[in-house]
FIKEBA-483657 format. One line per field, with one value per residue (C-alpha): residue number from 1; residue in three letters; x, y, z. Coordinates in pm, whole numbers, plus 50000, padded with zeros to 5 digits. Example, Ala and Ser with C-alpha at 12.3 -4.5 7.8 and 13.67 -1.06 7.14 Angstrom:
<rs>
num: 1	2 .
residuo: ALA	SER .
x: 51230	51367 .
y: 49550	49894 .
z: 50780	50714 .
</rs>
This chain:
<rs>
num: 1	2	3	4	5	6	7	8	9	10	11	12	13	14	15	16	17	18	19	20	21	22	23	24	25	26	27	28	29	30	31	32	33	34	35	36	37	38	39	40	41	42	43	44	45	46	47	48	49	50	51	52	53	54	55	56	57	58	59	60	61	62	63	64	65	66	67	68	69	70	71	72	73	74	75	76	77	78	79	80	81	82	83	84	85	86	87	88	89	90	91	92	93	94	95	96	97	98	99	100	101	102	103	104	105	106	107	108	109	110	111	112	113	114	115	116	117	118	119	120	121	122	123	124	125	126	127	128	129	130	131	132	133	134	135	136	137	138	139	140	141	142	143	144	145	146	147	148	149	150	151	152	153	154	155	156	157	158	159	160	161	162	163	164	165	166	167	168	169	170	171	172	173	174	175	176	177	178	179	180	181	182	183	184	185	186	187	188	189	190	191	192	193	194	195	196	197	198	199	200	201	202	203	204	205	206	207	208	209	210	211	212	213	214	215	216	217	218	219	220	221	222	223	224	225	226	227	228	229	230	231	232	233	234	235	236	237	238	239	240	241	242	243	244	245	246	247	248	249	250	251	252	253	254	255	256	257	258	259	260	261	262	263	264	265	266	267	268	269	270	271	272	273	274	275	276	277	278	279	280	281	282	283	284	285	286	287	288	289	290	291	292	293	294	295	296	297	298	299	300	301	302	303	304	305	306	307	308	309	310	311	312	313	314	315	316	317	318	319	320	321	322	323	324	325 .
residuo: UNK	UNK	UNK	UNK	UNK	UNK	UNK	UNK	UNK	UNK	UNK	UNK	UNK	UNK	UNK	UNK	UNK	UNK	UNK	UNK	UNK	UNK	UNK	UNK	UNK	UNK	UNK	UNK	UNK	UNK	UNK	UNK	UNK	UNK	UNK	UNK	UNK	UNK	UNK	UNK	UNK	UNK	UNK	UNK	UNK	UNK	UNK	UNK	UNK	UNK	UNK	UNK	UNK	UNK	UNK	UNK	UNK	UNK	UNK	UNK	UNK	UNK	UNK	UNK	UNK	UNK	UNK	UNK	UNK	UNK	UNK	UNK	UNK	UNK	UNK	UNK	UNK	UNK	UNK	UNK	UNK	UNK	UNK	UNK	UNK	UNK	UNK	UNK	UNK	UNK	UNK	UNK	UNK	UNK	UNK	UNK	UNK	UNK	UNK	UNK	UNK	UNK	UNK	UNK	UNK	UNK	UNK	UNK	UNK	UNK	UNK	UNK	UNK	UNK	UNK	UNK	UNK	UNK	UNK	UNK	UNK	UNK	UNK	UNK	UNK	UNK	UNK	UNK	UNK	UNK	UNK	UNK	UNK	UNK	UNK	UNK	UNK	UNK	UNK	UNK	UNK	UNK	UNK	UNK	UNK	UNK	UNK	UNK	UNK	UNK	UNK	UNK	UNK	UNK	UNK	UNK	UNK	UNK	UNK	UNK	UNK	UNK	UNK	UNK	UNK	UNK	UNK	UNK	UNK	UNK	UNK	UNK	UNK	UNK	UNK	UNK	UNK	UNK	UNK	UNK	UNK	UNK	UNK	UNK	UNK	UNK	UNK	UNK	UNK	UNK	UNK	UNK	UNK	UNK	UNK	UNK	UNK	UNK	UNK	UNK	UNK	UNK	UNK	UNK	UNK	UNK	UNK	UNK	UNK	UNK	UNK	UNK	UNK	UNK	UNK	UNK	UNK	UNK	UNK	UNK	UNK	UNK	UNK	UNK	UNK	UNK	UNK	UNK	UNK	UNK	UNK	UNK	UNK	UNK	UNK	UNK	UNK	UNK	UNK	UNK	UNK	UNK	UNK	UNK	UNK	UNK	UNK	UNK	UNK	UNK	UNK	UNK	UNK	UNK	UNK	UNK	UNK	UNK	UNK	UNK	UNK	UNK	UNK	UNK	UNK	UNK	UNK	UNK	UNK	UNK	UNK	UNK	UNK	UNK	UNK	UNK	UNK	UNK	UNK	UNK	UNK	UNK	UNK	UNK	UNK	UNK	UNK	UNK	UNK	UNK	UNK	UNK	UNK	UNK	UNK	UNK	UNK	UNK	UNK	UNK	UNK	UNK	UNK	UNK	UNK	UNK	UNK	UNK	UNK	UNK	UNK	UNK	UNK	UNK	UNK	UNK	UNK	UNK	UNK	UNK	UNK	UNK	UNK	UNK	UNK .
x: 56991	57191	57489	57712	57469	57453	57830	57868	57601	57751	58102	57973	57853	58207	58075	58333	58431	58327	57978	57955	58027	57784	57499	57564	57547	57217	57058	57187	57018	56672	56726	56822	56529	56277	56412	56433	56141	55886	55899	55935	56148	56385	56450	56398	56034	55962	55660	55607	55474	55794	56017	55793	55809	56189	56207	55962	56173	56512	56658	56825	56796	56617	56939	57059	56718	56730	57073	56927	56643	56890	57086	56768	56680	57026	56960	56631	56805	57082	56837	56577	56316	56064	55831	56115	56213	55853	55811	56134	56041	55710	55888	56137	55856	56079	56005	55898	55647	55347	55528	55666	55319	55171	55445	55386	55012	55079	55291	55037	54693	54744	54699	54319	54266	54560	54386	54066	54252	54463	54165	53937	54039	54060	54371	54674	55035	55336	55354	54990	54911	54899	54527	54456	54686	54499	54161	54306	54473	54149	53961	54248	54278	53901	53915	54230	54088	53754	53922	54235	54266	54439	54755	54809	54739	55015	55259	55191	55236	55548	55720	55971	55754	56005	56264	56531	56823	56928	57272	57317	57653	57493	57323	57638	57815	57557	57606	57984	57934	57703	57944	58242	58072	57882	57592	57280	57249	57569	57419	57106	57319	57519	57201	57063	57387	57387	57035	57109	57405	57204	56930	57175	57377	57063	56860	57113	57207	56991	56686	56352	56406	56734	56593	56297	56523	56769	56492	56354	56601	56327	56331	56487	56717	56554	56504	56530	56294	56370	56346	56180	56322	56078	56136	55949	55957	56100	55827	55816	55809	55964	55958	55593	55505	55648	55476	55134	54876	54622	54637	54508	54777	55045	54942	54948	55293	55421	55324	55579	55361	55243	54990	54789	54891	54607	54348	54446	54259	53934	53666	53727	53501	53719	54057	54281	54273	54544	54640	54829	55087	55228	55405	55607	55676	55826	56048	56182	56260	56489	56806	56763	56704	57034	57209	57071	57043	56689	56327	56181	55831	55713	55396	55237	55218	55113	54995	54866	54596	54477	54464	54805	55031	55332	55405	55592	55680	55784	56055	56093	56457	56580	56599	56978	57042	57339	57223	57433	57338 .
y: 88221	88522	88490	88719	89012	88967	88968	89269	89462	89389	89478	89807	89881	89806	89504	89286	88978	88753	88909	88871	88500	88468	88637	88427	88106	88211	88281	87949	87777	87905	87854	87488	87441	87581	87374	87050	87071	87312	87213	87580	87777	87887	88205	88441	88330	88301	88432	88535	88188	88031	88242	88161	87788	87802	87985	87742	87433	87598	87518	87852	88110	88442	88638	88413	88427	88805	88804	88569	88815	89100	88877	88803	89172	89248	88985	89152	89489	89335	89171	89452	89210	89449	89174	89008	89337	89400	89047	89061	89402	89257	88970	89207	89435	89693	90059	90248	90460	90364	90426	90756	90859	90788	90990	91281	91273	91284	91594	91782	91667	91483	91119	91116	91238	91027	90713	90813	90871	90554	90339	90475	90195	89923	89736	89763	89645	89763	89415	89413	89342	89635	89572	89605	89906	90088	90038	90147	90455	90559	90548	90708	91000	91060	91086	91300	91553	91563	91651	91848	92165	92156	92336	92100	91794	91904	91965	91618	91440	91629	91568	91314	91016	90775	90910	90971	91142	91477	91398	91069	91027	91067	91395	91523	91461	91679	91951	91948	91957	92258	92444	92368	92450	92745	92649	92439	92384	92177	91951	91897	91816	91564	91391	91373	91221	90972	90852	90838	90611	90393	90340	90309	90043	89847	89874	89984	90326	90290	90166	90349	90358	90547	90788	90859	90955	91139	91360	91464	91611	91635	91255	91181	91483	91821	92110	92460	92733	93047	92976	92635	92291	92053	91685	91386	91023	90759	90506	90213	89972	90186	89930	89840	90208	90300	90003	90069	90194	90363	90611	90375	90117	90386	90529	90186	90103	90445	90450	90341	90369	90040	90226	90361	90177	89924	90203	90318	90016	90133	90389	90756	90723	90444	90603	90745	91125	91297	91486	91173	91241	91516	91226	91174	91544	91509	91228	91435	91751	91580	91585	91959	92012	91834	92063	92385	92268	92401	92297	92363	92390	92144	92134	91851	91966	91640	91314	90981	91005	91328	91154	91260	90997	91108	91263	91596	91809	92173	92227	92589	92692	92922	93293	93302	92992	93021	93014	93082	93075 .
z: 34226	34111	34343	34138	34171	34549	34583	34353	34543	34885	34770	34629	34984	35115	35306	35480	35281	35570	35567	35189	35228	35520	35333	35023	35227	35382	35044	34913	35207	35124	34752	34806	35045	34798	34511	34710	34953	34808	34442	34352	34109	34382	34575	34278	34243	34616	34804	35166	35249	35110	35336	35633	35552	35545	35877	36039	35961	36020	36362	36434	36710	36658	36617	36333	36168	36174	36009	35747	35678	35629	35391	35197	35187	35046	34781	34696	34662	34451	34210	34218	34355	34510	34632	34822	34986	35092	35227	35428	35570	35687	35862	36022	36137	35973	35969	36282	36089	36299	36628	36502	36383	36727	36896	36659	36721	37096	37041	36831	36951	37280	37380	37398	37042	36924	37048	36868	36539	36560	36661	36385	36149	36411	36531	36301	36304	36108	35953	35833	35469	35228	35175	35547	35577	35298	35469	35805	35654	35485	35819	36009	35765	35765	36145	36143	35898	36082	36412	36320	36111	35772	35887	36178	35961	35728	36015	36156	35825	35715	36050	35916	36010	35853	36095	35834	36004	35853	35995	35812	35630	35286	35383	35551	35221	35043	35305	35253	34878	34908	35134	34912	34582	34724	34500	34561	34185	34191	34457	34248	33943	34146	34265	33912	33779	34067	33983	33610	33684	33920	33664	33374	33553	33638	33318	33056	32926	32615	32808	32837	33213	33177	32920	33150	33441	33219	33082	33423	33676	33940	33985	34328	34274	34222	33983	34125	34012	34208	34581	34532	34451	34283	34356	34214	34319	34092	34003	34246	33950	33679	33398	33457	33503	33164	32997	33156	32907	33134	33419	33686	33612	33599	33935	34098	33955	34059	34427	34689	34998	35144	35360	35065	34747	34749	34780	34429	34294	34456	34382	34460	34764	34904	34830	35101	35129	34918	35232	35336	35064	35283	35454	35136	35126	35471	35340	35051	35245	35498	35282	35229	35600	35655	35407	35554	35917	35961	35914	35570	35428	35164	34952	34756	34392	34228	34383	34256	34522	34355	34016	33886	33734	33940	34281	34292	34592	34625	34885	34990	35031	35308	35227	35252	35040	34806	34445	34137	33775 .
</rs>
């Protein structure tokens, strides 16, 4: 157990000392349980079944168990344990994407067609496995594209389905920065420096991971070319992505989306439609919509579902945006 990393992470988030202690105790509990009862290597090598086994034997109410799961998620974030984060999210039923998607379909196509699209892949839950989600998304997208025109499909999928708030504190900070600097380029530079520091602190400033992010300002930040900002995702598993030797492996290590990632292992006929990547475009335009306080257009330029090794999006800036050389 890497207790020091958990405490450092929580303190960097300005977490109350009492909460830092509480979260640390919770992670110790599961670590001790796994070492003593499950004959495992502890919390750092845990699987979904291990977390479920701990919860099953633990005599605690649902509220305390939920706090425990948030503590474990914080530990996963602190130690960069992606599998742990994914497993905890599944147990929390975290992420209202499916509900938001249904609401958006109701808005654009009505309840009758929404039911047909949602039911095309059979019953599905937010907490379903990534393998089941990929099959469902393939069927859902085939039905969506067969019944809805291309323009409307794009509007549905770019409609902030992850429900990120343009008025969140972090986006408000970017808005203030833009207004104070009078220059969108300064905001993009700030975001690039922020991500360089995050990766440098985690992997080292002489690491391949840092050099990769340093060399590409589009990664989670943005590079402006005229009235367009190009933004690319950071690889989901950046170390494994950089070490992968073939395109298929790189695409799989790159993709963040639990609804489509497993389809990347399949034949072209079984893959999810690349149109679905407009959903990620909707994710990346939200910070800019917060800065400019208006809806913006976004296009998918590159996508792992189209065979590219990365995903890049073109965000169209407002006509009156402030730009300086």
